[in-house]
C-alpha positions in Angstrom: -89.4 -73.2 6.6 -89.9 -70.8 3.7 -87.7 -71.5 0.7 -87.4 -67.7 0.0 -86.1 -67.2 3.5 -83.4 -69.9 3.1 -82.3 -68.4 -0.3 -82.0 -65.0 1.3 -79.8 -66.5 4.0 -77.6 -68.3 1.4 -76.8 -65.1 -0.6 -73.1 -64.5 -1.0 -71.8 -61.9 1.4 -70.3 -58.7 0.2 -66.5 -59.2 0.1 -64.0 -56.5 0.8 -61.8 -55.2 -2.1 -58.7 -57.2 -3.0 -55.4 -56.9 -1.2 -53.8 -55.4 -4.3 -56.3 -52.5 -4.4 -56.0 -51.9 -0.7 -52.2 -51.8 -0.9 -52.3 -49.3 -3.8 -54.8 -47.0 -1.9 -52.7 -47.3 1.3 -49.5 -46.1 -0.5 -50.8 -43.2 -2.6 -49.2 -40.5 -0.4 -45.8 -42.1 0.1 -42.9 -41.2 -2.1 -40.5 -43.8 -3.5 -37.8 -41.2 -3.8 -34.3 -42.4 -2.8 -32.1 -40.1 -0.6 -28.5 -40.3 0.6 -28.3 -40.4 4.4 -24.9 -40.9 6.2 -23.6 -42.3 3.0 -26.4 -44.9 2.7 -29.2 -44.9 0.1 -32.6 -44.8 1.8 -36.3 -44.7 0.9 -39.7 -44.9 2.5 -41.4 -48.2 3.2 -44.2 -48.2 0.6 -47.0 -50.7 0.5 -48.3 -53.5 2.7 -46.0 -56.0 1.1 -42.8 -54.0 2.0 -44.2 -53.3 5.5 -44.8 -57.0 6.0 -41.4 -58.1 4.7 -39.6 -55.5 6.9 -41.7 -56.4 10.0 -43.1 -52.9 10.5 -46.6 -52.2 11.7 -47.8 -50.6 8.5 -46.1 -48.1 6.2 -43.7 -46.6 8.8 -40.0 -46.0 8.7 -37.3 -45.7 6.2 -35.4 -48.7 4.7 -31.7 -48.6 3.9 -31.3 -49.9 0.4 -27.5 -50.0 0.3 -24.9 -49.2 3.0 -21.3 -49.0 1.8 -18.8 -50.2 4.4 -16.8 -47.0 4.2 -19.9 -44.8 4.8 -20.8 -43.3 8.2 -23.8 -45.6 8.3 -21.7 -48.6 7.5 -19.0 -47.7 10.1 -21.8 -47.3 12.7 -23.0 -50.9 12.0 -26.0 -50.3 9.8 -26.8 -52.9 7.1 -28.8 -52.9 3.9 -32.5 -53.6 4.7 -32.3 -52.0 8.2 -35.5 -50.0 8.8 -35.1 -46.8 10.7 -38.0 -46.1 13.0 -36.8 -43.5 15.6 -33.8 -41.1 15.9 -33.1 -39.8 19.4 -36.7 -40.4 20.5 -38.3 -38.8 17.5 -40.3 -41.0 15.2 -39.2 -41.5 11.6 -42.3 -42.1 9.6 -40.7 -41.1 6.2 -37.6 -39.7 4.6 -38.6 -36.1 5.5 -38.6 -37.1 9.2 -35.2 -38.9 8.7 -33.6 -35.8 7.2 -35.2 -33.4 9.7 -34.4 -35.4 12.8 -30.8 -36.1 11.7 -30.3 -32.4 10.9 -31.3 -31.3 14.4 -28.5 -33.1 16.1 -25.2 -31.1 16.4 -22.4 -32.2 14.1 -20.2 -34.7 15.9 -22.9 -35.7 18.4 -24.0 -39.3 18.8 -27.5 -40.3 17.9 -29.5 -43.3 19.2 -31.3 -44.9 16.3 -34.1 -47.5 16.7 -34.2 -49.9 13.8 -35.8 -53.2 12.7 -33.3 -55.7 11.4 -34.5 -59.2 10.4 -37.9 -58.3 11.9 -36.3 -57.6 15.3 -36.1 -54.2 16.9 -32.7 -52.9 18.2 -30.8 -49.7 18.8 -27.7 -48.4 16.9 -25.6 -45.4 17.8 -24.3 -43.2 15.0 -22.1 -40.1 14.8 -23.0 -37.8 12.0 -20.7 -35.2 10.6 
């Protein structure tokens, strides 16, 4: 065999960019702004590390940062670190979707909310005022 051919085969392959660079590029358009929703503090899932920790399939959903027991969210059974994915059949990709989808339900009506809690999907009912 030709030595030049073997050396060409042994060249190092081109490696993809590092995870850190990928995570930064992945998150550029998502805001870290915190909003108040049903008395709970909430923000977007941002970055692959947060998505992995929450158990979401990428940067999707809104995570509840704190849920006071006396809040509407607390009384409905939400907990800190719950990730909201769907409200009454409408996907919640970010906090804008959360606020828009919650605002479309009549006051006093009950909403079905799909969440991820401890990396398991479940449904919670909430009544917003």
